[in-house]
Every structure is written in C-alpha cells, then in structure tokens.
GUNUVO-228649 format. One line per field, with one value per residue (C-alpha): x, y, z; residue in one letter. Coordinates in steps of 0.2 Angstrom, whole numbers. Example, Ala and Ser with C-alpha at 12.3 -4.5 7.8 and 13.67 -1.06 7.14 Angstrom:
x <- [62;68]
y <- [-22;-5]
z <- [39;36]
type <- [A;S]
END
This chain:
x <- [444;446;449;443;442;430;438;437;429;420;436;433;420;416;401;408;426;428;446;451;468;462;456;444;457;464;482;476;466;479;492;481;476;494;499;484;491;507;498;489;471;461;449;442;424;421;405;394;386;386;384;394;384;397;403;388;382;393;409;419;414;424;415;415;417;430;440;438;444;460;463;462;477;488;485;490;481;467;449;440;422;412;395;382;364;354;343;359;365;356;360;367;380;384;388;400;409;410;417;431;436;437;448;459;460;462;447;448;431;416;399;391;373;364;345;346;340;344;329;336;352;341;331;346;353;337;336;319;317;306;297;306;300;300;318;322;310;320;336;331;328;344;354;346;351;369;371;365;376;391;387;377;383;367;353;335;325;307;302;293;307;319;316;332;334;350;362;380;394;412;424;417;423;439;431;421;406;405;411;405;389;389;373;365;348;336;319;310;311;330;334;324;332;350;348;343;355;370;386;390;378;385;378;378;388;381;388;390;375;364;372;370;351;353;366;356;340;350;357;340;333;348;346;327;333;345;360;378;382;384;398;395;403;400;404;415;424;441;449;465;473;484;471;453;455;462;448;435;443;443;425;420;429;419;402;396;386;372;356;361;378;382;377;361;350;356;354;335;334;342;330;315;319;326;318;330;328;332;331;347;352;364;379;375;376;391;401;392;384;383;402;404;391;403;414;431;438;451;468;475;471;454;451;458;446;432;436;436;418;412;421;411;394;399;407;419;424;426;424;433;432;444;451;464;463;481;488;474;475;494;490;477;488;503;492;479;481;500;496;482]
y <- [741;740;724;721;706;700;699;681;686;669;659;655;655;636;628;611;613;615;621;632;637;655;657;670;680;697;690;682;697;709;699;697;715;722;709;714;732;726;715;729;727;742;738;725;722;717;709;712;696;692;674;663;662;650;638;637;648;640;644;660;676;692;709;720;737;734;725;740;752;741;739;758;760;747;750;765;764;751;757;749;745;739;732;739;734;749;739;735;753;768;782;795;785;776;793;797;780;782;799;794;778;789;801;786;780;797;796;777;771;767;759;744;746;730;728;713;696;684;683;670;680;696;686;679;696;705;715;720;712;722;714;716;733;740;737;748;761;761;761;777;787;780;786;803;806;800;811;826;822;822;839;850;857;851;839;836;822;816;801;785;775;788;804;814;832;842;828;835;825;832;830;826;813;817;810;824;826;810;792;782;772;755;744;729;722;715;720;735;743;740;746;762;766;762;773;788;786;776;779;761;747;730;714;696;685;683;682;699;696;695;710;721;724;726;740;748;748;756;769;774;775;785;798;799;807;819;812;809;791;777;764;745;731;712;697;684;668;666;650;651;636;630;618;615;598;607;620;607;597;613;617;599;601;616;613;597;606;594;596;594;603;618;631;623;630;648;645;641;657;668;661;664;682;689;694;687;689;671;654;648;630;622;624;642;644;633;650;666;679;668;670;655;662;676;663;670;653;646;650;667;673;666;676;691;690;687;703;712;706;713;729;730;730;743;734;745;733;715;709;693;677;663;649;648;667;673;660;663;682;681;670;682;697;689;682;695;712;714;710;722]
z <- [468;487;496;514;525;538;555;562;578;579;576;558;544;541;550;548;554;573;573;558;566;570;587;593;603;604;600;584;577;582;572;558;556;557;544;533;533;526;513;505;512;513;527;539;544;562;564;580;587;606;602;590;574;565;578;589;603;617;607;610;601;602;606;591;599;612;598;587;600;603;585;582;594;586;567;556;539;539;539;553;547;563;563;574;578;584;595;605;607;613;600;612;621;605;596;610;609;590;590;603;593;577;586;592;574;566;555;550;558;548;553;545;551;553;558;569;563;577;588;600;604;607;620;629;631;635;620;611;594;582;568;551;545;562;564;549;555;571;562;552;568;576;561;561;579;575;560;570;585;573;566;578;595;603;598;603;594;598;588;589;596;604;614;617;624;623;617;617;608;610;602;586;574;564;548;539;537;548;548;532;534;526;526;517;515;502;507;501;518;519;501;503;520;513;497;508;523;518;508;503;499;505;496;500;488;470;453;443;432;447;455;440;442;461;458;445;456;471;459;454;472;476;462;467;484;475;483;477;470;482;482;481;490;489;501;493;499;490;485;474;469;454;447;446;455;470;470;469;483;494;490;495;511;517;511;520;533;539;550;568;566;577;564;558;571;568;549;553;563;550;536;547;552;536;519;506;487;485;493;502;503;516;504;502;521;524;524;529;518;502;499;488;476;471;463;468;465;453;447;450;432;433;449;442;427;439;448;432;429;445;442;425;434;447;462;471;486;490;508;509;519;518;529;537;536;538;526;513;514;511;495;489;492;482;468;466;475;471;452;449]
type <- [X;X;X;X;X;X;X;X;X;X;X;X;X;X;X;X;X;X;X;X;X;X;X;X;X;X;X;X;X;X;X;X;X;X;X;X;X;X;X;X;X;X;X;X;X;X;X;X;X;X;X;X;X;X;X;X;X;X;X;X;X;X;X;X;X;X;X;X;X;X;X;X;X;X;X;X;X;X;X;X;X;X;X;X;X;X;X;X;X;X;X;X;X;X;X;X;X;X;X;X;X;X;X;X;X;X;X;X;X;X;X;X;X;X;X;X;X;X;X;X;X;X;X;X;X;X;X;X;X;X;X;X;X;X;X;X;X;X;X;X;X;X;X;X;X;X;X;X;X;X;X;X;X;X;X;X;X;X;X;X;X;X;X;X;X;X;X;X;X;X;X;X;X;X;X;X;X;X;X;X;X;X;X;X;X;X;X;X;X;X;X;X;X;X;X;X;X;X;X;X;X;X;X;X;X;X;X;X;X;X;X;X;X;X;X;X;X;X;X;X;X;X;X;X;X;X;X;X;X;X;X;X;X;X;X;X;X;X;X;X;X;X;X;X;X;X;X;X;X;X;X;X;X;X;X;X;X;X;X;X;X;X;X;X;X;X;X;X;X;X;X;X;X;X;X;X;X;X;X;X;X;X;X;X;X;X;X;X;X;X;X;X;X;X;X;X;X;X;X;X;X;X;X;X;X;X;X;X;X;X;X;X;X;X;X;X;X;X;X;X;X;X;X;X;X;X;X;X;X;X;X;X;X;X;X;X;X;X;X;X]
END
C-alpha cells in the first residue's frame, strides 16, 4: 500500500473552520512536504484551482504548477502528483513545462488529469467551459499530444480541439516511458477515457464494498483495450483517536457545514457540473472528495484493519486529508505507516 497526502494549497480541508492552522503559503507547504518525506509518505497530490474551493473564493489559493516546480527542487524522494485541467493549459507549452519539472525532480513528477467542473471559476479567468462529455473528448486529444511529445522527436496533430504542426519538446522527461497519468471520474465518458489512457484510477471516498465493483469494472474496461493492469487509489479523511467518543466528537466538529457558509455555493456548482454515481449531502461535502465515506476513523488497530479491507478489494493507494495537517500526518505515520 502507498500513502499520499493532499497538499493544503487552500489552507485546509474543512468548510466550516476558518483557520485550521495551516496557511496557504510556500513556507508551510515546504515544511510539510519535507517532513512527509521523513515520515514515510510516498507522494503528495497538489490540486489545481485558481480560486479557493474550500474557504471561499476570496481566500488565498496557491498555484499548483509553480508550487510543484519549487517543491521539485527541495525534495528528494516524494512523488509529486500535480493536478492539471486541459482547458487551462495548451498541450504544447505544457508538455515543455512538464518535461522540465520532471528533469528538476529526477523523474518524480506525475499528472492528475482533471476535466474541469467549476464553471464560475472558468468564467472569471476567461477559460472556455465545455459541456461534460466534450471536456473528456478534449482531454483525450490533449493526452494524445502529450504522450507523443514525450516520445517522438517532432509531433504534428490535427484534431477537433487542437491543431499542432512540428512540436518539439527537448529534453524529454526523465521518467520512462512518460510521467504517470492519474485520473478520476464516474461518468461513462470519464471511465472509458481513463481505462484507455491513464495508469492509475483515482476514486472519491467510499467504503471497500462500494469500491469493489468499480475496480472490477475498470479492470474489465482496461483488459478490453489490451493494456497492462491499472492501479487504484482512493481519497480518505483520517481521524485516529484512542476512543470512539473522541472520534465522534471530531466528526461532529467538522461536519456542520450549513447553507450560506463560504463553501456552500461551490458545493452547488460542483453538483450541477459533475455526473456522480451517488447523491451527496452536506455532510459528505464537509471535507472534499467524500473523504469521510472511506471510514479511516477509529483507534489505530481499527484503521489498520480498515486499510486491510481496502487492500483486499484492490486498492493500492490512499490519498489522505486531515486537519491540522502536519500534526495529524505525524499521528498517522506513527500509528499506521510505521506499524504496517
């Protein structure tokens, strides 16, 4: 099992707590990431949003790609999994940037490809916002161009969304055959694209019994394309305490999001512009990516047993959130990672 953590580029994960003691700043993320390497974490996921989805759009939000480039230079082991939305990045210049950051990190860069959901953010930054299936059609072309740019000396591509003639990207990325591609999605368009073009399927938080058929379905899709097996990751919010009463108290603290709070409008935008396989309530959305549904909550032994249940259904990776981040990541490392 691999353990990753979401970089708190929004200053935290709780929509009802204004100050979680982990500001959206370079000083904090640098300190957190360097500590994570010592604590035994395998990777960090750096989300890409221009506005703050968690604390409200007026709050600070760190840029994913400048942060990733800086972290590449001050870390040694951690995989840097950076989210990217194709509508925000022309594929040619972006391929050049990826190759350079991968060179700086000596092959530790990966891409989490996200087909945008936030219509209001796109409008504010002057970015086209395709309807749902068109976003995945665009992403397919975009990935084809990147893949070719990382392999071929010169690339020409003429498609519905992109028209490129004679693209050259040198030097190539260190990682061969290319940086790993992670992606998530629950619509038919998303799952078909991911099975064909990604290396790792990333899922929202859910219990193991709900993930099992999803993993089986993606394995079948993958095999139909004659491709090697995928890996599977899941989002999870961790709460490790000594007693059930302490766990229940913490859950109550973080799940009282109400209409009118800073994150509520973004919640409505997310629901309207996504095709999810289940209905969310405000408690689900109190932390991002349905992390509480994974159930990584309880005593250390209960969480260890829960991780075993995920491994049994084919999960290879956890992408963890917690609050306050550094303190809870230290607890998770001591109680879980170092005991497994």
